[in-house]
N, C-alpha and C positions, 0 to 999 in steps of 0.2 A: 504493500500500500504506500502510495506517495505521502509525504508530509503535507499537511494542509495548514494554512495560516489565514485567518480572517481579519480583515481590517474594517474600520467603521465607514459608514456612508459618507462621512465628512471628506474623505479623500477619494471617493469613487471616481469622480470625473478626472482627477489628476492621474490616478493609476491607470484608468482605461486609456487615457491619452499616452502615458508613458509606455504602455505595453502594446500600443497599436490597435486598441479596440474601440477607439472613439473617432467620431467625425472630425474632431478638433485635435490634431496631433500635438504632442508636447514639444516645446522648443528645447532641445538638449543643450544648445549653445547660447540661447537667450537672445536671438535677434534675426539671424539670417534664415529665410525660409528653407534654404537648401539643407539646413541642419535640423529640420523637424523630423525626428526619427523615433521609432519605438525603442524601448529599453532592450528588448531582445537583440535588435540590430546594433545597439550600442556595444553590447558584449561581443557580438560577432566581429564588428569592425575593429575593436580594440585587440581582440585575439589575433586577427589577421595581421594587424599592423605590428604587433610586438611578439608574434609567434608564441603566444601563451594559449593553452586550450580554452575555448569559450566555456565549456561546461565547468571547468575549474573556477573561472572567474565568477560564474553564476552561483556555484555552490559556496564559495567563500562569502559572496555577498549575502546569500541566504543565511548562512551561519552567523554572520555578523549583525545583519540589520533586517532580515526578511525582505530585502530589496527596497527598503524605505530610505529616502533621503533624510538622514538624521542630521540635526544640528546639535552637536555634543555639548555637554556641560561638564565641569569638573566634579567628580564624585570622590576620588581618592587623590590626596595631595601627591604630586610627583607623577601622576598619570595624565597626560595631555588629553583634552577632549577629542572625540571622534567625529568625523564629518563624512556625509555622503553615503551612498549605498555600500561602499567598500570600507567604511569606518576608518579612514586614514587619520593618523594622529601625528602631531608634533613634527619631528625631523623627517619622518617618513612622508608626511604630507608635503613638506617643502621639497624633499628630494624627488618624489614622484612627479610633482608639478614641474620641476626643472627638466627632468628627463622627458616628460611628455610635451614640453614647450608651451605650457599654460601657466597662468598666474596662480598664486595660492588662493586668492578669492574665488577664481573659477573652479579650482579643484575642490573647494569646500562646498560650493553651492550649485554647480552645474553637473548633471549626471554624466554627460559624455566626458567632460574634463576629469571628473572623479574616477571613472572607470579606466580611462586611458592612463591616468597617473598611477593607479594601482598596477595595471598591466606592465607599464614601463618599469616600475620598481621591481616586480617579480622577474622580468626578463633580465634586468641588470644583475640581480642576484644569481640567476642561472648562468649568465655569461661569466661572472666572476668565479664561479665554482667549476666551470668547464665540463660539467657532466652532461651525458645525453638526457634529453627530455622527450623521448619518443612516445612515452605512455603516460597516462594519468598517474600511475604509481610512481614514476620517476620524480614527480613534483612533491613527494611527501615531505622531504626535509624542508622545502621552502614553504609549504603549508604550515609546518610547525613554526618556522621562523616568523611567518606572518601573524601567527597567534599572539606573539609578544609575550608568551608565557615561558617561565623558566622551569617550573616544576614538571618533571617527566609525566607524572600521573595526569596532570591537567593538559599537557601537550597531547597525550593519548586520547583524552576525552574530546578535545577540540578537533583533532584530525580524524580519529576513527569514528567517534559517535556524532561528530558534527559534519565536517566537509565531505568525507568519503562515504558516510552513511547516506547523505543526501544524494551523492552521485549514484550510489547503488540502488536506492529506492525511487529516486526522482522526487520532485516536490511541486506542489501547486500553491499559488497565491490566489485566494478567492475573495471577492467582495460581494456581499449579499447573495451568495450562492453562485456567483458568476466567476469563472476562471479568468483571471487577468494576467497571469504569469505562470510559466511552467518550466521546470527543469526535467528534461527527459532522463530516464534511468540509463546508466552506462555500466558496462561490466568492469568491476574493479576487483583485483585479487588482493584481499586484505593482507595476506602473508607476504606480499611483495612490495609493500609500501616502503619506499626508500627513506631511511632516517626517522621513521615514526616510532616512538617507544611502544613496546608491547602493552596491550591492555591487561596487564597482570597485577593491577592494583588490588591489594588486600582490602576488601570492603567490609569493615565492621559497621554495625548499625548503631544509630544514636541511642543513648540511654534515656534521653529526654523525650524524643519523638520517634516512635518505632519506624515509620516509613523513611526517615532521613538516613543518609550515609554519613558516617562520622569521618571528617577530614580535619584533623586538629590544627588550629592556628596557635602559634606561640604568642600572639599579640592580644593579651588579655591581662586582667588583674582582678583582685578581690573587690567585691562591693563593700561599701562602708558597713561597719558592724550594725546589725539590726535592719538592714535595708533589703527588702525584697522587690522584685520587679513589679511595677504598677502601671506600666505603659508600654506600648509597642510602637516602634517607629518603622514606617514603610519607606524603603529606598528603591531607587533603580541603580543598577551597576554602571550605567553608561558604557556598556559593552556586553560581550557574550558571557554565557554561563561559565565556561571553563576559564576564560580570562579573568573572570571575577573571583571565583574561589581560589584560582591559582595564585592570584596576587595577594589575596587576603590571608593565605596560609604561608606567605613569604615573610620571614622575619624582617627583611629590609623595608617592607611596606609600612610597618608601624601602625597599621589600622586593621580592623577586623569587623566581623558582624557575627551574630549568632547563627543565622541561616542564610542560604542562597537558594532561590527557586529558579529552575531553568525555564526556558522560553515556553515550552509546551506544558509544563507542570508535571512532566513524567519523572522528574528527579529533583530531590532536595538534598542539599549538603548542610550539615551542622558543623560549625567551625569552633564554637565556644559553648561551654555548658551554660544553661540558662541561669544557674546560680552564680555564675561569674560575670564580671564586667567586660563586655566587648568594647572596643574603641571604634565606634561607628558614627558618632556625632561630635562635632567640635564646638559645641555651644553650651553655655550655662543656661539653665532653665529660666524662662520668663513667662509667668502664667498669663500675662496680658496677651501673649500670642496664641493662647489656647483657651479662650473663653473664661479666663480667670479661674481655671481649674488647678487645684493643688498648689496654691500660692505659697504654702509653707515650704515648698521645695525651691523657691526662687534663689538664684545664685549658685545652686549646686550644679555640678556637671550633669548634664542629662544622661550621660552614660551610667551614672550611679544606679538609676532605678528603671532603666528601659531595656527592652529586648529589641534588637535590630534585625529586620528581615530585608535582605537585598533581593531584587528581582532582575534577572537578566533582561536587558533592554535599555531604553533611553527615555529621559523625561520629555523629549520632544516628539516621541512617536505618537501617531494618531489614535492608536487603540492598543489594548493589551489582550493577548490570547485568552479565551475563556478557560482553557485548561490551566493556565498559569494562575489566573485569579482564583479559580476553585481550589487548587492545591494550596495556595497561600491562605485561603479562608479556612480550610480544614486545619492547617497548622495554627492559625490564629485562634481558632476555637480551642484547640488543645492547650495552648499557652494560657488563654483566659481562664480555663477551668483549673489548671494547675496552680495558678497564682491569684485567683480571685480578681482578675482584671475586668472591669466593666467593658462591655462590648458596644462602645459608642465612639462618636467622632472626637471625643476629648481624651480617649485612652488608646485609640488606634489613630495615629497622626502621621503626617508626612514630614520627612526630613526638612524639606524647604520651609515648612510652616514654623518649625522651631529654630531654624538657622537661615532666616530669609535673606541675610546680607550677602551670602555667597553660594547658596544651594537652592535648587528649584525642584528636585525630585520628590515624589514620583511624577511630577508634571501635571498639567491641567487636565489631561485625559485619563488619569487613573480613576476607575469607576467606583468612587467611594460608597455610593448608596448600594450598588450591587454587591460590593465587597462585604460591607457590614451585614447586609441581608444574608449573604452566603455563610458568613461566620455564625450568625444566629441560627440559621437553618442547620448547619453542621452540628451545632450544640443542641439541636432539638428544641429550641426556644423561639417563640415569636411574641411580639408585643401583645398585650391584653386587648380584648375587643373594646371598642368605644363604649363608654358608659360603665365599665366594670370598676370595682373598687380596688385601689392600690394601697398597700401599707408598706411604708419604708421603715424598717427597724434600725436601731442603733448598731445592731450586730449584723454585718454584711453576710455572714455565713447563713443567716436565716432569710436573706433576701434573694430573689431572682434578679440578678444584676442586669438582665436584659430589660427589666421593667423599672427597677428603682434601686438606689443604693445611697449610702451616706458617705461623706468625706469630711475628715477632720485633720488638722495638723497635729504635730507632736505636742503642741501646747495643751491639748485636751486630754483629760484623764478618764480612764474607764472605772466604773464603779457599779454597784448593784444594790437593790433594796427590794423589799417584799412587794412594793407597789409599782415597780417598774414594769414596762411593757415587755413581755416574754422574758428576755434575759439581759440585764445590764442596761447602762446608759452612759453617756459622756457628759462631763462637766468641765467648765473652765472659768477662771476669774474674769470678771468684767474689766475692760481696759479700752483705751482709745486706740484700737488697732483693727485693721481689716483682716480678721482671722476667725471667720464664722464656721459653724458646722453646717454643711450643705446637704440638704435632702434633694436628690435628683429623682425625677420620675418621667417616664416616657409615655406620651400620648400619640397614638397612631393618627389621630385627626384632632383638629382644634375644637374647642367647646368650653362651656361654662362648667366649672367644677368647684366643689366646696372642699375646703382644707380644714382638717382637724389636727391638733397637736396633743401629745401625751407627755407629761413630765412627772417627776417625783417632787412633791412640795416639801418645803422646809423653811425654817426661819432665816437661813442665810441666803435664800434665793433672791434673785432680782425681782423687785416689784414692777419693773418696766422692761422685761426682756423683749427685744425687738425681733420679730420674724419678718424678713423682707422677701417679697414674692416677685418672681421674674417669669416671663414667658420664654419660649424656646429661642426667640431672637435676641434675648438678653435685655429686653425692655423691662424696667421696674414697674410693676403693677400697683404695689401698695407696701406700706410698712405697718404692721400691727403690733402694738405693745401689750404684753400680758403680765399679770401678776403671778409669778411662779411660787410665791409663798402660800398660795391657796389652790384649791381644785386639783390637787394631785391625784394620781392613780386613776385617771379617767380621760376620756376624749373631751377636748375643749375646742369649740369652733373658732377659727381665725377669720373666716370670711369666705365669700364666694367670688370667683374671679373668672375672667375670660382668657383661657390659655390657647396657645397655638400648637400645631402638630410638632412633634419632636421632643427634645429633652428640655423640660421646664425645671425650675428649681425653687426651693424655699430655703433661705439662709437664716439660721439663728445667729444673730450677731452678738459679739461681746461688747460692742460699743454702746454702752449705756452707763448709768450712774455707778460710781466706783464703790468698792467695799462689799461686793456680793458675787454670786456665781450664777451662771445660766446653765440650764439642763437640756440636753438634746437626747430625747429618748425614742420617740416614734412620730411619724407623720401619716395621716390617712387622707387619701384623695378619693372623693366620691361624687 
């Protein structure tokens, strides 16, 4: 069966043009009508010009970018961004452009120039080695070199499971069920690949996630004492699967991630244990970038409390394969269950969201709604029907975190009393600080709901404890002050409000009269 890759309708017209399936052909050179050619022809012409097999160019392009003209971004320091269908980077981009007689901007942005630059580069390598290149197998060592990977195991995956597997089986690129690109299957003798490491990697499976292959990275450290993962960061590799984990398992990289998901979702690598700190984000946490969630973590390295999932591909690509998104969602479900991480947009976040000054991944076309729905589906949980009652307890182990959960900083203390709701509650001293206990609850559709709160009464409680109500867009709806010295051990109505679909919240603030405490026990939404 040939490999299949589906792209979004957003690029339908462009891809149809590039592959010669449109009445309006794509301008490969960007101006001269004589240069309006389909991408298949671009590969064929570059192959003839530089004496490099066209199927090899096509298979490398498929392995690197799925034939998409990518505009690369930096993901790993020291790894130059990739450009074009051939994913040319740094010095290779410059040298390829020189050899092909085009400018660097042309090689970055024009398909013909990009493919010609890659073909010229491959041919120059072949000439320098002086070896025969009569067969596809003869190009094996140059395919390995093109990967840019130093680890033999990753070289084998790139060449054998990537480029040459595509050559053996063929590949199709489809848009909305229509084939817009095809690599015909070609006979390849796997045993005769010149210079390609054997696929003899000893594959032990992950101890954290059964389906994942364990490929240890030396680039990790211990999490701060008492810190468990509480957030997942979604990345794109800005490159191929083998190139990604091959680099992240290299001690010279100085970076890592917990997991890497391949393009089709058929394979996942784990590089760092979930209990350890991977080095996958270079930013201190700022809750203002994340819906004012977990503000008690402000100023900490985001690596301290996050798990990083890299995805083969690029932030600029127009869509992500369904198989990859599904595999990542199943992994995300497992992580959320193991560590009690809420499955929402504040706890599954993009790298570029938390590090916006120099990162953009996973890019504007990562399917967040579909991804979170798939995570929840994999976990067997769905939001409650409209109109049903939700209770958010102070003990998250008793909450369905797909529906509701509580968040507090380390300044809040756990306690218990005979009149608390279910088991235990949180309390904190009043102070002029933005450090509230947040009750989150998910509504599948907007509507009017009544909010009730439960607390344990006592003489040291605040007579004016402020409950601040927000809708899912972050707009403040009301502030209700209650006397927690009275009416303990029962539900007390705060008010009725008009909420929007998504994650709404009620915050019990500490910012009230000094010398007392506030009690966060339970919230009911009805």
